[in-house]
N, C-alpha and C positions, 0 to 999 in steps of 0.2 A: 476857216481854212479847210480846204479839201484835202483829204488824205487818200493815198493810193490804197489799193486792196491789200498790199503786203502789210500795211499797218494794222489791219483788222484780222489778219490771219492768226488763228490760235497758236500755231507753231512759233510764229514770230513773237507773239505776246509772251509765251513761256520763256523764250530765249532772252527777250528784253528784260523781263522781271528778274531773272536769275543774274544777268549781266549787271544790271543796276545794283542789286544787292551786293554782289562781289566787288563792284567798283567803289561803292561807298565804304565797304568794310576794309578795303586796302588803300590807305592814303598814298601809297606809291604807284597806284594805277596811273598810266599815262595815256593821253588822247592819241588815237591813231593819226589824226590830222595835224595837230600842232606839236605833239610830244610833251606837253606840259601836264603836271598833275592838276587836280582840281584846285588845290590851295594856290598853286602858282598862277593859274588862270584867273582866279578870283581877285588877284591883285589889280587886274585891269578890267575885269568883268565880274563885279562882286556878286551878282545874282545868278551866275551860270550854274548849270546842273549837268549831270551825266545823261547821255542819250545813247541808245543802242544804234550804232552805225551799221547799216547793212551794206553788202557789196554793191556799189553803184558807180564806181569810178574805175578806170583802168588800173590794174595792179591790186585792187582790193581782194582780200582773201577771207571770205566768211564775215561773220559779225564781229564787231570790236567796239570797245567803249570810245565814245567821242563826246566832247563838250557839246551841249546843245547849240551854242553859238557857232562852233566849227561846222557842225552838221548842217545848220541852216544856211551858213555862208556858202557851202558847197552847192546846196540845192538852188540857192538864188543865182549863183554863177552859172550853173548848168541851164537854168531857165533862161537867163539873159543870153547865153550863147546860142540857144535854140532860136530865140527871137531875132538875134542879129543874123543868123543863118537864113531864117525865113524872110526877113526884110531885104537881105542882100539879093534874093532871087527876084525881087520886083523890078 
């Protein structure tokens, strides 16, 4: 999987590591995307983990904890939307 340069940025890595530690330490942490705790999310996605969501959607403000599945789902949707927009121009 190809990662953008923001994922290899030392500043992002520090934020990600701190956010992940805090998210796992607090069972009440809720995902920015779906609003569920990790325990609630694991009822339907048992192997889900925390991910550091960076601001990449309208209305996002800074970095926030997100379930990896929520983060990946948004990335896939954005990529598909770009493809549809690209193909619509043909």
